[in-house]
N, C-alpha and C positions, 0 to 999 in steps of 0.2 A: 754581458756577452753570453754567458751560459744560459740565462733565461731566454734570450733571443733565439738561441739554437734549439732549446726545448720547444719554444713556441713554433718555430719553423718545422720541426719534426712532427709536432702534433698537427699542424696545418696540412702537411703533405700526407700524413697517414690518414687524416680525415678524408682527403680527396682520393685516397688509394683503395678504398673499400669497394668491391664489386657491387653495383646497384641491383642486387637480385630482386628486391621488392618491386623496383621500377620495371625490371624485365618481366616479372610475373604480371604486373598490372597491364603492361602493353600486350602481352600474350593473351591475357584474359579479354581485353578489349577487342583484339583481332578475332578471337573465338566467338565473341558475341556478334561481331559483324558477319562472321561466317554462318552462325546460327540463324541470322536474319536473312540468309541466302544472298548475301552481297556478291558471292561468286557467280550467281545466276543472273541477278537483276542489274548489277553494276560491275561487271567483270573487270573492266579496265581499271576502275578505281580500286577494286579489291586487289588486283595484281600489283598496282603501284604501292598500296599499303604493305603488302607482303615484301616487295622489293625494298621499301624504306626500312622495314624492320630488319631485313637481312643485312643492310648496310650498317645500321646502328649496332647490331650484334657483332659484325666484323670489326667495327671501331672499338667496341668494348673488349673484344679478344686481343686486339692490338695493344690497348692500354694495359691489359692484364699481363702481357709479356714484358712490359717495361719495368725498370727498377723503381723509378719514381712515377707511380700510377696517378693519373688524374682523370677521374670519371665525370667531372663536371659537365663537359659538353655532351657526354653520352647520356647523362641524366636529363639534360635539356631536350635532347633528341628523342628520348623515350617518352617524355611528357608530350612532345609534339605528335609522336606516333599514337599515343592514347587519344589525343584530340582528333587526329585524322581518322582513327578507327571508329570513334563515335560518330563522326560526320558520314563516313562510308555506311555505317549501320543505318543512320537516319535516311540517307539517300536510297538505300536498298528497300527500306520499308515504304518510302514514298513511291518508288518506281514499281514495287510489287502491287501497290494499291492502284496505280495507273494502269498497269497491265491487267489486273483483275477486272477493272471497269471496262477497259477496251475489249477484253475477251468476252465479257458478259454481253456487251452491245453487239459484237460481231456474231456471237452465237445466236442471239435473237434475230439479227438481220438475215443470217444465212438460212435459218429455219424457215423464215418467210419466203425467201427466194426459192428454196427447195419445194416448199408447198405450192408456190405459184407454178414452178416448172412441172410439178406433178399434175396440176390442173390443165396446163396448156398442151402437154404432149399428146393427149388423146384427140385434140382438135387438129393436129397436123394432118395434111393430106397424105394419103397412102400411096398413090401412084406407083410407077414401076420400081423406083429405087426407094420410095418413101418408107416402105415396111422395114427394110434393113436399117435405114437411118433412125427410124423411130425406136427400133429394138436397141440400137447402140446408145441412144439417148436415155432409154430406160435403164440400161446397164450402168451408164454414167451416173444417173440419179441414185441408183442403189449404192454405188460406191461412195458417192458424196454423203448419203445418209449414214453410212457406216463410219465415215471419217468424222462426221459431226457427232455421232454417238460416242466415238472414242475421245474426241476433244472435250465433250461434255463430261465424260468420266474423269479425264485429267483435271479439268476445271473443278469438279466436285471434290477431288482429292487435294486440291490446293496447289497443283502444279500449273500455275497460271501461265508461265512463260511457254511451257510445252504445249498447253492447250491453245494459246494464242497463235503459236507458229503453225500448228496443225489446222486451225480454223481459218487462218489467212490463206493458206494454200487451197483449202477446200472452197473458200469464198471466191477466189479468182476463177476457179473452174465452174462454180455454180453461176456466177454472173455471166461468164462467157457462154455457158449453155443456155441461159435465159435469153441473152441477146440473139443467139443463133435461132432459138425457137421463135422468138418474136419476129425476126427477119423473115423466116419461112412463112409464118402466118400472114405477115404483111404482104409478101409476094403473092400468096395464094388468095389474098383479099378475104381473109377470115378474121372476124372480130375476136379480140381476146380480152 
């Protein structure tokens, strides 16, 4: 009987130790995911990861306040959190590469559209209102060129998401301007 009681106390005390090493491993995995810029490239997944860790830590604190502590489920949840953090990190790395490639393609495309716009603007008819419209288009082209230069700078620094967002906005404007120029040239029956 006494041996059974000692075995039971030993079992309960074994489950009663706060799993600090597991908490540290989970925090380290989350930090690695953040270093991989998961908060930028997969923000929803990263937020879910942080929320999951907060729930696990709350459960650990609840167990800590009990007389008979049992951290078994907390340890399992911490292991799942480490696995989730590794997945989030891998997803962030993959998404960053996708964004990098998309940004590179869009930067090349928009540079071609801007160059084409620069060649087509001088062909526009000048007419009564034409001169003012042409000057506005030239100003728009200068603004677009500055935006693309800024996006290229962000891209070169490795801020692929910021570069992509900036170049997408500039691309929409450049394509719109290109369409407007081509429509005006077509109406004026000028080859481009």
